[in-house]
C-alpha positions in Angstrom: 0.1 -9.3 -18.1 3.6 -8.5 -19.2 4.0 -5.1 -17.7 2.6 -6.0 -14.3 5.0 -9.0 -14.2 7.8 -6.8 -15.4 6.9 -4.1 -12.3 7.4 -7.2 -9.9 10.9 -8.3 -11.6 12.0 -5.0 -11.0 10.9 -4.3 -7.4 12.4 -7.8 -6.5 15.8 -6.7 -8.1 15.8 -3.6 -6.2 14.8 -5.5 -3.0 17.5 -8.0 -3.7 20.2 -5.3 -4.5 19.2 -3.4 -1.2 19.1 -6.5 1.2 22.4 -7.8 -0.1 21.1 -11.2 -1.1 23.6 -13.4 -2.8 20.8 -15.6 -4.3 17.4 -14.6 -5.4 14.9 -15.4 -8.0 11.6 -13.5 -9.1 8.8 -16.2 -9.5 5.1 -16.4 -10.0 2.3 -18.6 -9.2 0.6 -18.3 -12.7 3.5 -17.0 -15.0 6.9 -18.0 -15.8 9.0 -18.5 -14.3 6.9 -20.5 -11.9 8.1 -20.7 -8.2 8.9 -24.4 -8.8 11.6 -23.3 -11.5 12.9 -20.6 -9.1 13.4 -23.0 -6.2 15.2 -25.6 -8.7 17.5 -22.8 -9.7 18.2 -21.5 -6.1 18.8 -25.1 -4.9 21.3 -25.9 -7.8 23.1 -22.8 -6.9 23.4 -23.8 -3.4 20.5 -22.5 -1.4 19.8 -24.4 2.0 16.5 -22.4 2.5 14.3 -20.4 0.5 12.4 -17.5 1.7 9.2 -16.7 -0.4 8.2 -12.9 -0.4 5.0 -12.8 -1.7 3.9 -9.6 -3.6 0.4 -9.7 -2.6 -1.4 -7.1 -0.9 -4.0 -9.1 1.3 -4.4 -12.4 2.3 -6.4 -14.0 -0.6 -7.0 -17.4 -1.9 -3.3 -17.8 -3.3 -1.7 -17.2 0.0 -4.2 -19.1 1.8 -4.7 -22.4 -0.3 -2.5 -22.6 -3.2 1.1 -21.4 -2.0 1.1 -23.6 1.0 0.6 -26.6 -0.8 3.1 -25.7 -3.3 5.5 -24.6 -0.8 5.3 -28.0 1.2 5.8 -30.0 -2.0 8.7 -28.0 -2.9 10.1 -28.4 0.4 9.9 -32.1 0.5 11.0 -32.3 -3.0 14.5 -30.5 -2.3 14.7 -31.3 1.5 15.0 -27.6 2.3 13.1 -25.5 4.4 10.9 -22.9 2.5 9.4 -20.1 4.6 6.8 -17.8 3.5 6.2 -14.0 4.9 2.8 -12.6 5.2 0.9 -10.1 2.6 2.0 -6.7 2.4 -1.5 -5.6 4.3 -0.6 -4.8 7.7 3.0 -3.6 7.2 3.3 0.0 8.8 5.1 1.3 5.6 1.9 1.0 3.7 0.2 3.9 5.2 3.5 5.8 4.6 3.2 5.1 1.1 -0.4 6.1 0.8 0.6 9.5 2.6 3.5 10.0 0.3 1.3 9.3 -2.8 -1.3 11.8 -1.5 1.5 14.2 -0.8 2.8 14.0 -4.5 -0.8 14.7 -5.9 -1.2 17.7 -3.8 2.0 19.0 -5.1 0.7 18.7 -8.7 -2.9 19.8 -8.4 -3.3 21.4 -5.0 -5.2 20.2 -2.1 -7.7 17.6 -2.5 
């Protein structure tokens, strides 16, 4: 879905800027660019370690099964550590985001 992928690209670019990351790539598991392509570009640019920050809300099948296998293979292929963060679920900012979204709705339509 192009619009969803574009949203991921936008948020990852913003995070890279806010985090002052010299090297970063946006990648996907089922779309282009694939994670393997991103790791290849990062290592070619001199990365000695790769941090994967999955844009997944919960610990689903991709994070439990697919990503660990792929990461292990890429780590061995490029001879660098690749670390993966957990899903967004459980992060304290998520509840704050929901409260902010509700506040936005109440401004527009009044109390729910």
